[in-house]
N, CA, C and O of each residue as an XYZ file, in Angstrom:
616
protein
N       0.828     -1.183      0.000
C       0.000      0.000      0.000
C       0.875      1.249      0.000
O       0.609      2.198     -0.737
N       1.928      1.247      0.836
C       2.832      2.398      0.880
C       3.494      2.588     -0.475
O       3.658      3.719     -0.933
N       3.883      1.471     -1.131
C       4.515      1.580     -2.442
C       3.569      2.216     -3.446
O       3.991      3.028     -4.269
N       2.285      1.851     -3.384
C       1.308      2.426     -4.303
C       1.142      3.925     -4.047
O       1.096      4.723     -4.984
N       1.051      4.300     -2.757
C       0.913      5.728     -2.431
C       2.170      6.487     -2.810
O       2.102      7.607     -3.317
N       3.324      5.870     -2.562
C       4.593      6.495     -2.916
C       4.632      6.726     -4.423
O       5.052      7.788     -4.883
N       4.190      5.726     -5.193
C       4.168      5.852     -6.651
C       3.239      6.953     -7.119
O       3.583      7.720     -8.018
N       2.031      7.040     -6.497
C       1.093      8.108     -6.860
C       1.689      9.460     -6.529
O       1.569     10.402     -7.312
N       2.342      9.567     -5.356
C       2.951     10.839     -4.966
C       4.074     11.208     -5.930
O       4.206     12.368     -6.320
N       4.882     10.224     -6.311
C       5.972     10.479     -7.247
C       5.430     10.978     -8.577
O       5.961     11.926     -9.154
N       4.373     10.339     -9.062
C       3.786     10.744    -10.333
C       3.246     12.166    -10.241
O       3.431     12.964    -11.160
N       2.577     12.485     -9.127
C       2.021     13.825     -8.960
C       3.118     14.865     -8.882
O       3.015     15.918     -9.511
N       4.174     14.589     -8.114
C       5.218     15.597     -7.962
C       6.064     15.717     -9.222
O       6.552     16.805     -9.527
N       6.250     14.622     -9.965
C       7.062     14.729    -11.168
C       6.314     15.448    -12.278
O       6.931     16.042    -13.163
N       4.961     15.396    -12.236
C       4.223     16.120    -13.264
C       4.292     17.626    -13.033
O       4.184     18.402    -13.982
N       4.472     18.046    -11.781
C       4.573     19.465    -11.476
C       5.998     19.976    -11.625
O       6.228     21.075    -12.131
N       6.944     19.171    -11.180
C       8.338     19.576    -11.211
C       9.188     18.343    -11.490
O       9.313     17.485    -10.616
N       9.773     18.226    -12.670
C      10.531     17.029    -13.007
C      11.729     16.791    -12.099
O      12.202     15.658    -12.002
N      12.233     17.825    -11.431
C      13.380     17.669    -10.541
C      12.975     17.285     -9.124
O      13.828     16.906     -8.320
N      11.676     17.378     -8.804
C      11.213     17.136     -7.436
C      11.331     15.661     -7.080
O      11.026     14.779     -7.883
N      11.780     15.419     -5.857
C      11.862     14.063     -5.324
C      10.864     13.962     -4.171
O      10.841     14.833     -3.301
N      10.042     12.913     -4.152
C       9.086     12.794     -3.056
C       9.806     12.504     -1.747
O      10.794     11.769     -1.725
N       9.318     13.074     -0.676
C       9.925     12.816      0.619
C       9.095     11.784      1.357
O       7.920     11.576      1.054
N       9.717     11.147      2.319
C       9.019     10.188      3.156
C       7.882     10.885      3.888
O       6.795     10.320      4.013
N       8.111     12.098      4.371
C       7.091     12.842      5.102
C       5.879     13.132      4.233
O       4.751     13.030      4.714
N       6.076     13.491      2.958
C       4.930     13.782      2.108
C       4.149     12.522      1.780
O       2.932     12.582      1.606
N       4.821     11.384      1.692
C       4.116     10.117      1.469
C       3.278      9.756      2.688
O       2.164      9.253      2.540
N       3.796     10.006      3.897
C       3.046      9.735      5.122
C       1.851     10.670      5.221
O       0.756     10.234      5.580
N       2.040     11.938      4.910
C       0.935     12.894      4.948
C      -0.141     12.517      3.938
O      -1.330     12.628      4.238
N       0.251     12.075      2.754
C      -0.719     11.652      1.744
C      -1.497     10.442      2.229
O      -2.689     10.319      1.945
N      -0.842      9.545      2.958
C      -1.535      8.360      3.461
C      -2.605      8.752      4.467
O      -3.641      8.093      4.557
N      -2.370      9.811      5.220
C      -3.328     10.246      6.230
C      -4.652     10.631      5.601
O      -5.706     10.300      6.144
N      -4.627     11.325      4.467
C      -5.875     11.760      3.858
C      -6.577     10.637      3.117
O      -7.788     10.711      2.909
N      -5.851      9.594      2.711
C      -6.500      8.521      1.972
C      -6.935      7.371      2.865
O      -7.579      6.441      2.380
N      -6.606      7.399      4.154
C      -6.920      6.281      5.030
C      -8.243      6.420      5.759
O      -8.673      5.468      6.411
N      -8.901      7.552      5.679
C     -10.167      7.706      6.375
C     -11.208      6.882      5.630
O     -11.512      7.170      4.472
N     -11.750      5.875      6.272
C     -12.703      5.015      5.577
C     -14.067      5.687      5.523
O     -14.424      6.430      6.438
N     -14.848      5.434      4.450
C     -16.170      6.052      4.343
C     -17.056      5.725      5.537
O     -17.856      6.562      5.955
N     -16.930      4.530      6.090
C     -17.780      4.166      7.226
C     -17.480      5.031      8.445
O     -18.371      5.278      9.258
N     -16.234      5.497      8.584
C     -15.880      6.362      9.712
C     -16.637      7.678      9.651
O     -17.055      8.199     10.685
N     -16.817      8.219      8.462
C     -17.433      9.526      8.354
C     -18.934      9.447      8.127
O     -19.652     10.370      8.511
N     -19.427      8.393      7.524
C     -20.846      8.313      7.222
C     -21.680      7.847      8.396
O     -22.877      8.130      8.443
N     -21.081      7.134      9.354
C     -21.849      6.594     10.463
C     -22.125      7.643     11.540
O     -22.949      7.396     12.421
N     -21.472      8.791     11.501
C     -21.659      9.834     12.499
C     -22.080     11.120     11.812
O     -21.795     11.332     10.634
N     -22.754     11.968     12.554
C     -23.115     13.258     11.979
C     -21.880     14.144     11.917
O     -20.898     13.906     12.620
N     -21.936     15.165     11.075
C     -20.761     16.028     10.893
C     -20.401     16.783     12.163
O     -19.249     17.186     12.323
N     -21.357     16.987     13.075
C     -21.045     17.696     14.309
C     -20.288     16.814     15.299
O     -19.738     17.321     16.277
N     -20.249     15.497     15.059
C     -19.578     14.588     15.975
C     -18.206     14.156     15.487
O     -17.496     13.469     16.222
N     -17.807     14.526     14.284
C     -16.527     14.107     13.729
C     -15.751     15.345     13.304
O     -16.293     16.243     12.660
N     -14.498     15.381     13.666
C     -13.640     16.461     13.186
C     -12.255     15.914     12.983
O     -11.901     14.869     13.529
N     -11.479     16.610     12.206
C     -10.107     16.205     11.893
C      -9.175     17.346     12.253
O      -9.186     18.388     11.599
N      -8.362     17.159     13.295
C      -7.414     18.229     13.637
C      -6.425     18.448     12.494
O      -6.076     17.515     11.770
N      -5.982     19.688     12.345
C      -4.999     19.985     11.312
C      -3.653     19.399     11.712
O      -3.276     19.402     12.884
N      -2.941     18.897     10.713
C      -1.695     18.175     10.952
C      -0.646     18.625      9.949
O      -0.941     18.822      8.770
N       0.585     18.788     10.428
C       1.743     19.017      9.567
C       2.671     17.821      9.733
O       2.884     17.351     10.851
N       3.225     17.325      8.628
C       4.191     16.230      8.675
C       5.466     16.744      8.030
O       5.440     17.239      6.903
N       6.578     16.629      8.737
C       7.859     17.050      8.172
C       8.914     16.001      8.468
O       8.724     15.112      9.299
N      10.012     16.126      7.778
C      11.054     15.114      7.852
C      12.402     15.772      8.081
O      12.739     16.773      7.448
N      13.169     15.192      8.997
C      14.561     15.611      9.171
C      15.428     14.431      8.748
O      14.917     13.417      8.274
N      16.717     14.564      8.917
C      17.626     13.481      8.529
C      17.381     12.215      9.351
O      17.561     11.105      8.850
N      16.968     12.380     10.614
C      16.805     11.218     11.499
C      15.358     10.868     11.834
O      15.078      9.731     12.215
N      14.429     11.822     11.699
C      13.077     11.628     12.210
C      12.006     12.070     11.224
O      12.258     12.796     10.263
N      10.799     11.595     11.510
C       9.585     12.093     10.878
C       8.788     12.735     12.007
O       8.565     12.095     13.035
N       8.357     13.977     11.843
C       7.598     14.669     12.870
C       6.175     14.889     12.386
O       5.938     15.363     11.275
N       5.240     14.534     13.248
C       3.822     14.777     12.986
C       3.365     15.760     14.049
O       3.404     15.451     15.240
N       2.933     16.942     13.629
C       2.445     17.969     14.546
C       0.950     18.150     14.327
O       0.504     18.378     13.202
N       0.178     18.047     15.402
C      -1.272     18.196     15.324
C      -1.713     19.335     16.227
O      -1.259     19.452     17.365
N      -2.605     20.177     15.708
C      -3.170     21.261     16.508
C      -4.387     20.728     17.252
O      -5.371     20.305     16.645
N      -4.299     20.758     18.578
C      -5.375     20.255     19.427
C      -5.699     21.267     20.526
O      -5.591     20.952     21.711
N      -6.095     22.480     20.138
C      -6.347     23.509     21.149
C      -7.523     23.124     22.048
O      -8.506     22.530     21.605
N      -7.386     23.482     23.315
C      -8.454     23.222     24.269
C      -8.543     21.788     24.742
O      -9.481     21.426     25.452
N      -7.579     20.963     24.358
C      -7.623     19.562     24.776
C      -6.663     19.311     25.918
O      -5.694     20.044     26.117
N      -6.955     18.251     26.666
C      -6.066     17.774     27.725
C      -5.396     16.507     27.223
O      -5.990     15.746     26.460
N      -4.163     16.279     27.648
C      -3.444     15.104     27.166
C      -4.148     13.809     27.556
O      -3.974     12.792     26.884
N      -4.931     13.824     28.618
C      -5.668     12.634     29.034
C      -6.727     12.226     28.007
O      -7.175     11.080     28.002
N      -7.127     13.155     27.142
C      -8.165     12.877     26.140
C      -7.591     12.570     24.763
O      -8.322     12.522     23.774
N      -6.269     12.362     24.704
C      -5.593     12.067     23.431
C      -5.007     10.669     23.522
O      -4.419     10.298     24.538
N      -5.169      9.892     22.450
C      -4.661      8.523     22.425
C      -3.810      8.335     21.170
O      -4.219      8.713     20.073
N      -2.628      7.751     21.340
C      -1.734      7.467     20.216
C      -1.375      5.993     20.294
O      -0.873      5.516     21.312
N      -1.637      5.275     19.206
C      -1.335      3.843     19.150
C      -0.657      3.525     17.832
O      -0.916      4.157     16.807
N       0.220      2.527     17.881
C       0.818      2.001     16.655
C       0.387      0.554     16.551
O       0.581     -0.242     17.469
N      -0.205      0.229     15.409
C      -0.625     -1.133     15.138
C      -0.098     -1.494     13.761
O      -0.538     -0.944     12.751
N       0.843     -2.416     13.731
C       1.480     -2.744     12.458
C       2.246     -1.537     11.965
O       3.121     -1.022     12.661
N       1.918     -1.078     10.753
C       2.590      0.094     10.182
C       1.750      1.358     10.310
O       2.081      2.381      9.712
N       0.671      1.302     11.080
C      -0.204      2.462     11.203
C      -0.076      3.124     12.559
O      -0.137      2.463     13.596
N       0.103      4.442     12.542
C       0.063      5.236     13.759
C      -1.310      5.894     13.777
O      -1.685      6.591     12.834
N      -2.050      5.671     14.845
C      -3.387      6.264     14.974
C      -3.377      7.306     16.073
O      -2.985      7.033     17.208
N      -3.814      8.504     15.720
C      -4.002      9.608     16.653
C      -5.510      9.778     16.793
O      -6.206     10.024     15.808
N      -6.011      9.648     18.014
C      -7.453      9.784     18.222
C      -7.702     10.443     19.566
O      -6.792     10.599     20.380
N      -8.931     10.818     19.778
C      -9.299     11.432     21.040
C     -10.673     12.033     20.964
O     -11.441     11.777     20.036
N     -10.969     12.843     21.967
C     -12.276     13.494     22.017
C     -12.148     14.836     22.709
O     -11.541     14.957     23.773
N     -12.741     15.849     22.073
C     -12.783     17.186     22.680
C     -14.227     17.450     23.089
O     -15.142     17.447     22.266
N     -14.398     17.677     24.377
C     -15.732     17.900     24.936
C     -16.100     19.379     24.878
O     -15.256     20.257     25.054
N     -17.367     19.625     24.629
C     -17.890     20.993     24.675
C     -18.044     21.380     26.152
O     -18.582     20.612     26.949
N     -17.574     22.561     26.500
C     -17.694     23.028     27.884
C     -19.139     23.441     28.162
O     -19.890     23.768     27.243
N     -19.514     23.422     29.430
C     -20.883     23.768     29.829
C     -21.262     25.186     29.412
O     -22.404     25.438     29.027
N     -20.306     26.112     29.489
C     -20.616     27.508     29.154
C     -20.778     27.725     27.647
O     -21.107     28.829     27.212
N     -20.551     26.682     26.855
C     -20.699     26.796     25.403
C     -21.984     26.150     24.904
O     -22.213     26.101     23.695
N     -22.819     25.658     25.794
C     -24.036     24.936     25.400
C     -25.059     25.837     24.721
O     -25.813     25.367     23.870
N     -25.104     27.105     25.071
C     -26.141     27.983     24.519
C     -25.601     28.983     23.484
O     -26.136     30.084     23.354
N     -24.554     28.608     22.757
C     -23.987     29.489     21.727
C     -24.968     29.656     20.567
O     -25.638     28.701     20.174
N     -25.050     30.863     20.025
C     -25.869     31.063     18.831
C     -25.112     30.729     17.556
O     -25.723     30.420     16.533
N     -23.788     30.789     17.610
C     -22.957     30.462     16.448
C     -21.660     29.836     16.944
O     -21.003     30.381     17.831
N     -21.289     28.688     16.370
C     -20.058     28.015     16.784
C     -19.315     27.526     15.553
O     -19.910     26.908     14.671
N     -18.021     27.799     15.487
C     -17.187     27.334     14.381
C     -16.153     26.317     14.837
O     -15.509     25.686     13.999
N     -15.978     26.144     16.123
C     -15.038     25.150     16.628
C     -15.688     23.779     16.601
O     -16.906     23.641     16.712
N     -14.835     22.764     16.449
C     -15.323     21.397     16.366
C     -15.133     20.674     17.690
O     -14.151     20.886     18.401
N     -16.094     19.815     18.002
C     -16.054     19.025     19.225
C     -16.405     17.582     18.882
O     -16.896     17.283     17.793
N     -16.145     16.711     19.824
C     -16.475     15.305     19.631
C     -15.231     14.491     19.359
O     -14.113     14.923     19.639
N     -15.436     13.307     18.809
C     -14.346     12.372     18.549
C     -13.595     12.744     17.275
O     -14.165     13.311     16.343
N     -12.310     12.415     17.254
C     -11.507     12.562     16.046
C     -10.592     11.373     15.912
O     -10.309     10.667     16.881
N     -10.135     11.163     14.697
C      -9.184     10.077     14.435
C      -8.398     10.411     13.184
O      -8.971     10.802     12.167
N      -7.082     10.256     13.258
C      -6.195     10.402     12.107
C      -5.282      9.190     12.078
O      -4.732      8.809     13.111
N      -5.111      8.579     10.921
C      -4.235      7.422     10.751
C      -3.111      7.786      9.789
O      -3.333      8.470      8.791
N      -1.903      7.322     10.100
C      -0.732      7.595      9.276
C      -0.011      6.286      8.991
O       0.274      5.516      9.909
N       0.282      6.033      7.722
C       1.018      4.843      7.327
C       2.506      5.130      7.493
O       3.047      6.039      6.864
N       3.158      4.345      8.345
C       4.576      4.526      8.633
C       5.418      3.633      7.731
O       4.918      2.641      7.201
N       6.693      3.975      7.552
C       7.576      3.090      6.797
C       7.768      1.779      7.570
O       7.547      1.738      8.780
N       8.173      0.726      6.888
C       8.377     -0.547      7.589
C       9.535     -0.470      8.588
O      10.431      0.364      8.457
N       9.499     -1.336      9.565
C      10.578     -1.531     10.547
C      10.779     -0.346     11.494
O      11.907     -0.052     11.888
N       9.704      0.326     11.855
C       9.790      1.411     12.836
C       9.977      0.808     14.225
O       9.313     -0.166     14.579
N      10.888      1.392     15.012
C      11.080      0.991     16.403
C      10.098      1.800     17.247
O      10.341      2.970     17.543
N       8.998      1.176     17.629
C       7.932      1.863     18.356
C       8.440      2.435     19.677
O       7.951      3.474     20.123
N       9.407      1.781     20.309
C       9.922      2.268     21.584
C      10.683      3.589     21.434
O      10.909      4.287     22.423
N      11.078      3.937     20.203
C      11.804      5.183     19.971
C      10.906      6.370     19.688
O      11.403      7.489     19.563
N       9.598      6.167     19.581
C       8.665      7.268     19.300
C       8.546      8.149     20.534
O       8.326      7.660     21.642
N       8.694      9.453     20.330
C       8.595     10.428     21.421
C       7.403     11.345     21.156
O       7.159     11.752     20.021
N       6.664     11.664     22.222
C       5.484     12.522     22.090
C       5.566     13.634     23.120
O       5.919     13.418     24.279
N       5.224     14.844     22.652
C       5.210     16.017     23.539
C       3.925     16.787     23.265
O       3.525     16.928     22.110
N       3.279     17.282     24.304
C       2.054     18.061     24.162
C       2.179     19.319     24.993
O       2.319     19.264     26.214
N       2.124     20.467     24.309
C       2.286     21.740     24.997
C       1.495     22.810     24.267
O       1.573     22.926     23.044
N       0.732     23.593     25.022
C      -0.034     24.723     24.482
C      -0.909     24.326     23.290
O      -1.009     25.075     22.317
N      -1.539     23.159     23.362
C      -2.449     22.731     22.303
C      -1.782     22.160     21.072
O      -2.459     21.850     20.092
N      -0.457     22.014     21.101
C       0.260     21.450     19.956
C       0.863     20.108     20.370
O       1.641     20.027     21.320
N       0.489     19.065     19.642
C       1.007     17.722     19.882
C       2.097     17.453     18.869
O       1.893     17.617     17.666
N       3.265     17.037     19.358
C       4.383     16.699     18.467
C       4.722     15.228     18.660
O       5.043     14.789     19.764
N       4.647     14.474     17.562
C       5.013     13.062     17.574
C       6.279     12.940     16.746
O       6.295     13.294     15.567
N       7.341     12.438     17.365
C       8.623     12.294     16.671
C       8.882     10.794     16.488
O       9.049     10.056     17.459
N       8.912     10.361     15.221
C       9.105      8.956     14.873
C      10.499      8.806     14.281
O      10.791      9.398     13.242
N      11.370      8.019     14.928
C      12.713      7.833     14.358
C      12.635      7.018     13.071
O      11.881      6.050     12.976
N      13.419      7.424     12.093
C      13.462      6.678     10.835
C      14.149      5.333     11.060
O      15.068      5.226     11.873
N      13.698      4.308     10.337
C      14.401      3.023     10.433
C      15.805      3.137      9.854
O      16.070      3.998      9.015
N      16.697      2.269     10.302
C      18.102      2.316      9.886
C      18.256      2.274      8.374
O      19.130      2.949      7.829
N      17.422      1.491      7.681
C      17.574      1.400      6.224
C      17.195      2.706      5.513
O      17.563      2.894      4.353
N      16.476      3.601      6.175
C      16.176      4.904      5.581
C      17.288      5.906      5.866
O      17.428      6.903      5.158
N      18.078      5.639      6.905
C      19.162      6.547      7.259
C      20.405      6.307      6.414
O      21.151      7.242      6.122
N      20.629      5.061      6.023
C      21.831      4.717      5.250
C      21.707      5.264      3.837
O      20.776      4.922      3.108
N      22.638      6.102      3.463
C      22.666      6.677      2.117
C      23.948      6.221      1.445
O      24.949      6.937      1.423
N      23.896      5.032      0.905
C      25.072      4.501      0.252
C      25.076      4.891     -1.208
O      24.053      4.824     -1.889
N      26.221      5.292     -1.671
C      26.369      5.633     -3.074
C      26.482      4.333     -3.861
O      27.229      3.427     -3.491
N      25.742      4.263     -4.926
C      25.766      3.068     -5.769
C      26.726      3.350     -6.932
O      26.551      4.309     -7.684
N      27.744      2.490     -7.059
C      28.727      2.735     -8.124
C      28.125      2.447     -9.514
O      27.276      1.570     -9.675
N      28.582      3.193    -10.477
C      28.177      2.981    -11.867
C      29.303      2.224    -12.551
O      30.460      2.643    -12.510
N      28.957      1.107    -13.179
C      29.965      0.277    -13.860
C      29.878      0.449    -15.344
O      30.646     -0.168    -16.083
């Protein structure tokens, strides 16, 4: 599945810029938008489902996933890795003083975001920090992604 998404991303980026190389972070971000199953969104009303905004970036050693979760407590956020999928989920409750609003643009209720990770991730190396409504998930790259060996031309 990752290979297929990587291929689609490569095709999209090469059509825009022939010199562009797809990054691991952009492939992971693309997987996030394609992994939401129709049953997840159709079984609930739109007022009960929301998707926090997420940025995915890549450094030489890590992949960072940053999610904006204003007004949330870390106790209401859940992060799990199952196989090659990292799932970010939780629930933001409406406060009592917001029950009688005439107009509301903020989202409340359950959320879920799934990200397809590269193979061979060391789950014990994942670090998470939550401060001022910003969640940062730092996923170390597997060793085979760090090794940049030059291939000789014969």
